N, C-alpha and C positions, 0 to 999 in steps of 0.2 A: 872285688866282690860287688861294687856298685853302691848305690844309695841305700840308706836304712829302709827296711821293710820291702820296698819295691825291687831292690837290687839292680839288676841289669835287664829287667823285663822289657822296658821300652825299646832298648836297642835290639834285643833278641827278636821281638815281634814286628820290627820295622819291615814293611812289605818289600819284596824284591822279586825279580823275574824267576821263573821256575828253574831255568837252566843256569842259575847263579846261586851260590850259597849265601849271598848277601854280605854287606859291609861288616856287620857285626862278627860273623864267623871268620871272614877273611882277615880282618885286623887281628883278631885274637889268635888265630892259627899262625899267622905270620910272626906274632910276638912271642907266644908261649908254646907253640907246637900244636899237634892235632888233638891233644888231650889237655884240658885245662879246667880250672874250677871257676865257679861263678855263684851268684845267688839269684835264683829264679823260682817262681811259683811259691814264694815264701819259705824256701829251704836252701841250704847250701847244696850245690849241685856240681857233679862232674859231667862235663860235656865232652863227648867223644866223636871226633871225625875220622877215627882210625878204623880201618876195615877189620883188622885182627881183633881189636878190643870189642868192637860192635858185635862180631860173630860170637866172641867169648861170652859176652853179656847175654845174648839171646839163647845160647846153648845151655847156659847154667841157670836157667829159670827154675826156681824152687829149691836150688842148692846154695847158690851164692847171691842171687838176685830175685826179686819178686815184682810183680806189676804194682805200680804206685801212681795212680792218676790223680790230678788235682780235684778239689772238692766239687767244682761245677760239673765235671764229667762224671764223678761218682754219683752225685745227686740226680743227674739227668738220666744216666743209664740204669741206675739202681744197683743194689749190692749183689744181685744174682746174675748180672751180665757176665758173659764169658771174658770180657776185657778186664773186669774189675776183680773177679774172684781170685784170691791168692792161695787158698787151701789146695794143695796139689791134687789130692784124690777127688775133691769135688770138681775141680777144673777138668780133670780127665773125664769124669762122668758126663758133664755138660758138653764138653767138646765132642765126645764120642757120639752123643745124640745128635748134635748139630751136623757133624760130618756125615753121619749116617743119613740124615734127612736130605742133605745136599746131594750126596752121591746117588741116592736112590732115585731122586726125581730127575737129576741132570742126565742120567744115562738112559732114560726111557724115551721111546719114540714119541709118545703123547706129549711129553714135556717139550721136546725139541720142536714138535709141530706147533705148539702154542707160542714158542719164541718166534718161529718163522712167521706165524700169522700176525703177531704183534708188529714185527718189522714191516711186513707188507702193508698193514693198515696204517702205520705211521707214515710210510712213503706216500700212500694214497691221500692222506690228510694234508700233505704239503702241496699237492698238485695245484697249479694255478697261481702260486705265490711267486712273485719276482725275486724276493729276497727272504731267506730264512735266517733269523737271528738264532743260531743254533744253541748257543749257551743258554738262552732263555727257554728254548724248547726242552732242553735236557733237565732244567731245574724246576720248572713250574709243574710239578707233579702232585705234591701233597703239601698244603700250607703248613700243616702241623709239623711235618718233617723239616721244612725250612726253618720254622721257629725253633724246633728241637736242636738243629745244628748250630744256629746262631748263638745259642747259649753255651756251647762247648768251651769256648775260650773267653767267656765273660767273667767279670768280677762277681763273686758270689754274694751279691746284695739282694736280699729277698724283699724288694719293693715291687708293687704291681707293674710298673712301667719298665722295669729293667729286663734285658735279654735273658738273664738267669732265671728270674721268676716266671717269665713267659714260657721258657723252655721246660721248666719243671711241670707247669700246668699242661703243656702240650703232651708231655710224656704220660701224664695221668689220663688224658683223654684217649690217647692211642692205646694205652694199656687197658682201659675200660672197654674199648671197642673189641680188642682181641679177646678179653675175658668173656665178653658177651657172646662172641662167635663160638668160643669153646664150649660154653654152657649150652648153647643152642644145639650144637652137634652132639653133646653128651646126652641131651634129653630126646634126641631123635634116633635112638638105637635101632628102631624098626625100619628106618630109611637107609637105603644103601649109601655108604660113604662116598665122597667125591675122590678119595684117594689122593688128597693133597696134604701139605704139612700139618694142617689142623687135625686131620684124622690120625696121622701118624703120631702126633704128640699125645692124643688121647689114649693111644695104645701103650704109652709109657706110664700108665696110672700108678703102678707100684714102684716106679723108680724115682719120680720127681714130683714135687709139690705143685699146686696150682700156680703159685707165684713164679716158680722156676719155668713152668710151661709158657707163661706169658712173656717172661724175660727172654727165653730162647727164640720165640717168634719175633719179638722186638729186635733182637740181635740180627736175625735174618733179614728183616725188613730194612733196618738201618744200613747194614752192610750192602745189601743189594741196591738200595736207592742211592746213597750218597757217592760211594766210590765208583759205581758203574756209570752214573750220569756224568761224573767228572771225567772219567776215562773217555767216554764218547766225545765230549767237548774237546779234549786235548787231541784226540785222533784227527778230528776235522781240522783243528788249528795247525798241527804240524804237517799234515799232508798237503794243506794249502800252500805251504812254503817249500815243498819238495816235489816238483813235477815228475821227476824220474821215478821216485818211490810210488807216486800216485798211479803212474802208467803201468809200472810193473805189477802193482797190486790189482789194478783193473784187469790186466791180461790174465792173471791167475784166476780171478772170479769168472771171467768170460769163458775160460776153459772148463771150469766146473759146470757152468750153466749149459754149455754145449752138449754135455753128456747126460743131461736130464730132460725129461719131457716138459712140455709147456705147463707152467703152473705147479710143477712137482716141488714139494717142500724140501729143504735141506735136511740131511741126516748126519749121523755120526761119522760115516765114511767120508762125506764131503768135508766135514770139519777137519779131519785128519789130513786132508790134502792141502789145507791152507797153510803151507809152510812159510811163505813170505808174509802172509797176514800175521802169523805168530811173531815173526821178527819185527814187524811194524808195531804191534801191540807192546812187545817187550821194550822196544826203543822208546815208545811213547811213555811208558812207565818210568824208564830211566830218566828221560829229559823232563817229564812233567812232574814227577815226584809228588804224587797225590798224598802220600803219608811221609812227611819230612822227618819225623822222629817218633820214638815211642817212650813211654814213661816207665822207668824202673827204679828200684831202691835196693841198696846193698843190705842184705840181712845179716852179714858178718863182715869183718875186716877182710879186704881182698887185696892181694898183690898180683900185679900183672905187668910184665915188661918194665919193671922198675917203678911202676906207678903204685901208689897206695890209695885205696878207696876206703874211707872209714865206714864202719857199720852205721846205718841210719841215714846216710847221705843219699840224695836223689841222684839218679844217673840217666842221662839223655843220650842214647846212641843216635847220632844224626845220620839217617840213612841217605839223605840227599847229598851229603858231603862226599860220601863214598862213590855215589853215582857220577859225580862231577869232578873226580880226582884225576888230574892230568897224568899221573904216574900209572894209573890203572886203565884209563880210556884215552885213546888218541883223539885229539880235538873234541873234548867232552861236551862242549856247548853246541856241537853240530848234530843235527838229527840225521842219523845214518843207520838205517835198519840193517844194512849189509854187515855191520860190525858183529852181528849175532851169528854169522857163519863161523866165527871163532869160538869154540867151546869154552874158552877161558872167560869170555864176557859174562856168561851166566854166573860164574863164581864170584864176580865182583859187583853184582846187582842184587839187592834184597828188597824189592818194593813191597813184599808181603810179610816182612818180618822174618822170623826164624824160630827154630827150637819148637817147644811144645805149644807156642802161641802163634805158629805160622797160620796165616789167614785161611780158614776152612773153605772159603768160597773162591779162592784164587782162580782155579781152572774154570769154574762156572762163569765168572766175570769175563774171562777171555773168550769163552764160547759165545756168550751173548754179544760181545763186541764184534766178533767175527761175523756172526749172522747179520748184524746191523750193517757192517761195512759192505757185505755182499749186495744187499738191496740198495744201499745208498749209491754205490758205484754203478750199478746196472740201471738205475732210474734217473740219475742226475749227471749232467755233463760236468767235467772238472772245472770249467770256467765259472760255474755257478757256486762252487765251494769257495766262499770268500772268508778270508781270515779276519779275526777281530781287529787287527791293526789296520786292515784295509777299510773296514767299516768305520773305524775311528777317523781315518783320514777323510773319508767321504763326509762324515758329519761335520768335521772341522771346516772343510772346504765349503760346505753348504751354509754354515753359520757365518763364514767370512763374507 
């Protein structure tokens, strides 16, 4: 169980490559099997690298397990966040509203045109640059969100200079801004609404409180910002190392563009034709593992496949361990989009969680990434897509 108080936290959080489960999990799985106990986040914890148990945990949300995130995440997201809420009925209500908002806007031609315009303007802003440090481009969007995210895995010490305290303050500023926008919209009823999520939230006046409205908007901004920017960075990284996948992807998008007029924006029908693009995105999610694990807690004693999980214990289903399991994926550390031609692959990859807490914006994120790839591949030659490793080698060489 590790050292007193800290347990095995230092080993668990040791950085490692995305397509490796890291020494900590490798050593313990080798010694104890795919399911073992530890002490992390200040609690006795069951860690699962087993596909069947992970799916069981995700599917039994609200019956045998419930969401249970550490204090920094609870304080930063707030008690009304979809990730934090444990009451089943309340979670259903908030999720229904969020899914409704996402589905309504992602399926409209106006929304798709806005994404298209954003991608085009981004490509235009890069013209003339000899080198694009893509990871920085994807991350430098909103300073408050950067501060917000840095506090997620911080020690909950509320002193002004700590990441935790800065993140809590950043959340207050973001929430205050969202509340102000909602109030302005509410007071301008005589003005025609913009038809965006703010207007839609205001129409839920009788269903949710003002605090819940702000929390829903914050959830949408957080999910849309952090995971999507990370996915775009990983797409560029993996494609830079797979010339064959890059060329196949480019051929698909050139074929789509040949059937469109000059300057005509992408639409839903174009997106549905991006079959290989979807495989590339799915493989990137499998190898990149943006969400390595989720936090759950057993709400009653659980027995599964001979394992006993005591009530009150924390449970960590390690999603990335399943994605990199050799018995489930041939050459799991290899970036191979073509493995997705086998329908069985999708059953063994769960990048968006599962059960009632399946990520509401999973399809929207894929759509945005697909549009981005379309314009990246059509505007930039593949030799200009440089991996982070190559940049690092250039910097080392220059310094030497």
